C-alpha positions as CSV (number, residue, x, y, z in Angstrom):
1,M,0.0,0.0,0.0
2,L,2.8,2.4,0.9
3,R,4.6,1.6,-2.4
4,K,1.5,2.3,-4.4
5,S,1.0,5.7,-2.6
6,I,4.6,6.6,-3.3
7,I,4.2,5.7,-7.0
8,L,1.0,7.8,-7.3
9,L,2.6,10.8,-5.6
10,S,5.7,10.5,-7.9
11,V,3.5,10.4,-11.0
12,A,1.4,13.4,-9.8
13,G,4.6,15.4,-9.0
14,I,6.0,14.7,-12.5
15,A,2.7,15.7,-14.1
16,L,2.5,18.9,-12.2
17,S,6.2,19.8,-12.4
18,A,5.9,22.1,-15.4
19,C,2.9,24.2,-16.5
20,T,2.7,26.1,-19.8
21,L,1.0,29.4,-19.7
22,Q,-0.6,31.2,-22.8
23,S,-2.4,34.5,-23.0
24,P,-4.3,34.2,-26.2
25,R,-6.5,37.2,-25.6
26,N,-4.7,39.5,-28.2
27,S,-2.3,37.1,-29.7
28,A,-3.6,37.7,-33.2
29,A,-3.2,41.5,-32.7
30,L,0.5,41.0,-31.7
31,E,1.2,38.6,-34.6
32,G,4.2,39.7,-36.6
33,I,5.0,42.5,-34.3
34,S,8.5,42.4,-32.7
35,S,9.5,46.1,-32.4
36,V,8.1,49.6,-31.9
37,Q,8.6,50.2,-35.6
38,D,6.4,47.2,-36.5
39,A,3.7,48.5,-34.1
40,R,3.9,52.1,-35.6
41,A,3.7,50.7,-39.1
42,L,0.4,48.9,-38.2
43,V,-1.1,51.8,-36.1
44,Q,-0.3,55.2,-37.4
45,R,-0.7,58.6,-35.6
46,G,-4.1,60.2,-36.5
47,M,-6.0,56.9,-36.8
48,T,-9.4,56.9,-35.1
49,M,-10.4,54.4,-32.3
50,D,-12.7,52.6,-34.8
51,Q,-9.8,52.2,-37.3
52,V,-7.6,50.7,-34.6
53,R,-10.4,48.4,-33.3
54,A,-10.9,47.2,-36.9
55,K,-7.2,46.3,-37.2
56,L,-6.5,44.9,-33.8
57,G,-9.9,44.1,-32.3
58,A,-10.9,44.9,-28.7
59,P,-8.1,46.0,-26.4
60,S,-7.0,43.9,-23.4
61,S,-7.4,46.9,-21.2
62,S,-8.4,50.6,-21.5
63,Q,-7.7,53.6,-19.3
64,S,-8.8,57.2,-19.4
65,F,-7.1,60.2,-17.8
66,N,-7.6,63.9,-18.5
67,G,-9.5,63.2,-21.6
68,Q,-6.9,60.9,-23.1
69,V,-7.6,57.2,-23.6
70,T,-5.0,54.5,-23.5
71,W,-5.5,51.0,-24.9
72,A,-3.2,48.1,-24.3
73,Y,-3.1,44.9,-26.4
74,T,-1.2,42.3,-24.4
75,G,-0.2,38.7,-24.8
76,G,2.4,36.3,-23.6
77,S,3.5,32.8,-22.9
78,G,5.7,30.9,-20.6
79,T,6.7,27.8,-18.6
80,I,6.7,27.6,-14.9
81,D,8.0,24.7,-12.9
82,V,6.0,24.1,-9.7
83,L,9.2,24.2,-7.7
84,S,10.0,27.7,-9.1
85,G,7.8,29.2,-6.4
86,F,10.4,27.9,-4.0
87,G,13.3,29.1,-6.0
88,L,14.2,25.6,-7.0
89,G,12.9,25.2,-10.6
90,P,13.0,27.1,-13.9
91,A,10.6,29.8,-14.9
92,S,10.4,31.4,-18.3
93,I,7.8,34.1,-19.0
94,N,7.6,36.3,-22.1
95,S,5.1,39.1,-22.4
96,R,4.4,41.6,-25.2
97,A,2.2,44.7,-25.4
98,I,1.2,47.4,-27.8
99,V,0.1,50.5,-25.9
100,I,-1.9,53.1,-27.9
101,T,-2.7,56.6,-26.6
102,F,-5.6,58.6,-28.1
103,N,-5.8,62.4,-27.8
104,T,-8.9,64.2,-26.6
105,S,-10.2,64.1,-30.2
106,G,-10.1,60.3,-30.2
107,R,-7.2,60.0,-32.6
108,V,-3.9,58.1,-32.1
109,S,-1.2,60.4,-30.6
110,R,1.3,57.7,-29.5
111,V,2.1,54.1,-30.1
112,D,4.5,52.1,-27.9
113,Y,5.7,48.4,-27.9
114,N,7.0,46.6,-24.9
115,E,8.5,43.1,-24.6
116,T,9.6,41.5,-21.4
117,S,11.3,38.2,-20.7
118,L,11.8,36.8,-17.2
């Protein structure tokens, strides 16, 4: 009985030892974009909110401050070992974001691209 429990715990530990994370929400919007130049070629200054939404879809998040609106399109992927929470296993996380700021007239005033790897 003890041997069976040990085997089951070992199998469960192996199965849970690595998890793959995906953030598919705006993966299509980020497809083919790997630099701020790519992002700015896709979304140009002066475009309207409707034009941006037609190209990229709905944003992952939206903020408004002093009449300006900022949309973020985010996505990412990674692998996390269960033991990484204890500092004992590998963790690899990559995230990407296009951040678009609209002026008070609702037109693109700024386009930024961020990529982070941990």
